[in-house]
C-alpha positions, 0 to 999 in steps of 0.5 A: 436467433432466440435469446437463449441461443444468443446467450449460449453463443455468448457463453461459448465465445467467452469460454473460448476467449478465456481458453485461448488467453490461457493457451497463447500457443494454441491461439497462435497456431490457430492464427497460423492455420487461418493465414495458411488457408487464406494464402493457399486459397488466394494462390488459386486465383489470378487477378488477370486470368479472366476478362470477367475478373479473378475466379477460383482455379485460374491459377495453380501454385507449384509445390515450391510455392506451397512449401514456402507458404507452409514455412511462412505460416509455421513461423507465425506459431512463434511470433510472440516468442520471437517477433523480430526473428519471425518478421525477418524470416517472413519478409525474406521468404516473401521477397524470395517468392516475389523475385523468383515467381512470375505470378507470386503467391500471396505469401506476404500475408505471413509478413503482414501478421508478423509486422502486426505482432512486432508493432503490438509488442514494441514502442511506437518509434520502433514500430514506425521504423520497422513498418516503413522499412517493411512496407518499402521493401515489399512494395518495391520488390512487388513493383520491380519484379512483379509481372504487372505494371508498377502501379497495379492494384496488387502492388498498392495492396501490399503497401496498404496491408503492411501499413494497416498491420503496423497501424493496427498493432500500434493501436492495440499496444496503445490501448493495452498500455492505457488499460494497464495504466488505469489498472496500475493507478487503481491498484496504487490507490487501493494500496494507498487507502490500505496503507493509510488505514493501517497507519491510522490503526497503528496510531490508534493502537499505540495511543491505546497502548500508552493509555493502558500502560499509564493506567496499569503502571500507576495503579499496580505500583500503588497496589504493590506499595499498599500491599507491602505496607499491609503485610508488614504491619498486619500483626502489630498494627492491624488498623494500619493494615486495614487502611492499607488494604482499603487503599489497595481496594480503591486503587484496584477499583480505579484501575478497573474503571480506567481500563474499562473506559480505555478498552471501551474505545475499542467497542463498535458503535452498536455495542452495549455499555459503551463508556460515557464518562469523560477521559481524565484530565487536569481537573482531577489532578488533585485526586491523582496526587492524593492517591500517591500521597496515600501510597507514601509519596509526598507530592507538592502541587503548584498551579498558575494556569488558573485551572482553565480548561485545555483541549481534550487531547492536551488535557489528557496528555498532561494528566498522563505525563504527571501520572507516569512521572510520579509512578516512576518516582514511586517505583525508582526514586527510593522510599524517602523521595519527595516530588513536586508538580507544577502546571504553568500556562505560558502564552499558548503553551502549558508547561508540566514539570515533575521533580523529585529528590530521590536517589536512583539505584546503584546499577540501573536496569539495562533496559531503562529508558531514562536513567533508573526511571526505566520501562516504556514510560518515557517512550510513551510520554515522548510519543504522546507529546510528539503527537501534539507537537510539543517537546519533552525533556527528561534528565537527572537533576544536578545534586540528585533526583530527576526532572521531567518537563513537557511543553504542550501547545494549547492549540492542538494539531487538530485545531482545537483551542480554548 
């Protein structure tokens, strides 16, 4: 056969296999027809009909035997749908033929196919029990009622064929289970990888969302305050209005710079103009507090950390906590409020505390997440602190005002230390 002919034959075989896989009833009908042909052909031979061995035509089956063979083959069409029923039926008609015919036709072939089907579709203990019973019943019937001696090769053939059918079905079932287990492990591993990737994406989105919230809330609050001051003194004190507008311009420029740096984290490695400036931290805390002072919020600072550098994640979290807490003070604590910020290094932790003496509105917003200091600020701070293994406390102060305290480990969860 030429290579082209072999390829064509292989293609035809693959198409035929796929078609039979999509049409199992047609495959079972083909198997049943093949079994019927084999049984009918075998019924025309007689192992003891000639001194030279069995030849075709030594024996002619009667009509009753042919009908039994047709019934046994027809039952095989339903072997997938009713495996145990088909096995019981084929064994029954095989016993009937063995008991009533002086020269039994090879009707046991239908029982062999049915036993293979049962073994391939059930568990191993059931296969062994059903297989042993089938082998014992058919072999005993052939030995007792057969026309030949009990030790004749035909009787041993019944035992061998039924045993091989049970063993082959069990092997096919084991291989199918092994392949299914491998496929399931591969699918589980794929799902695990997808879930891990999704979890990391969600965490990154949450972190970026927190940064965006901190940047936007802080700078927009400053812009709002300075714009209100400018509108109020525009006619009477234009110099002060010009100064307020300068603060608005500075705050908006800072907001754009930080937004550009944060959104730049979403760039691919090959994208142009990726941000190269470091993330904000406590090193620029004075500039942050100055922006609030210019907006009209008196802020006092106390530091006992010696301005020692912190791990990047801890440094950024401390900066954002101060920024968000002061933004909430400016938005909710009232125009006469004052704030105090302290940064204390205690052992292997750093404590960030923000206090204010403001008075909250009489009716806080229902969606507020801590008293009148509403919005998503506290939620973002808690998530940021929790991601580093720290703790956050936010509650009203006795006598008025609010207190936010975060305790962050100097050694981050990633093992970064100073």
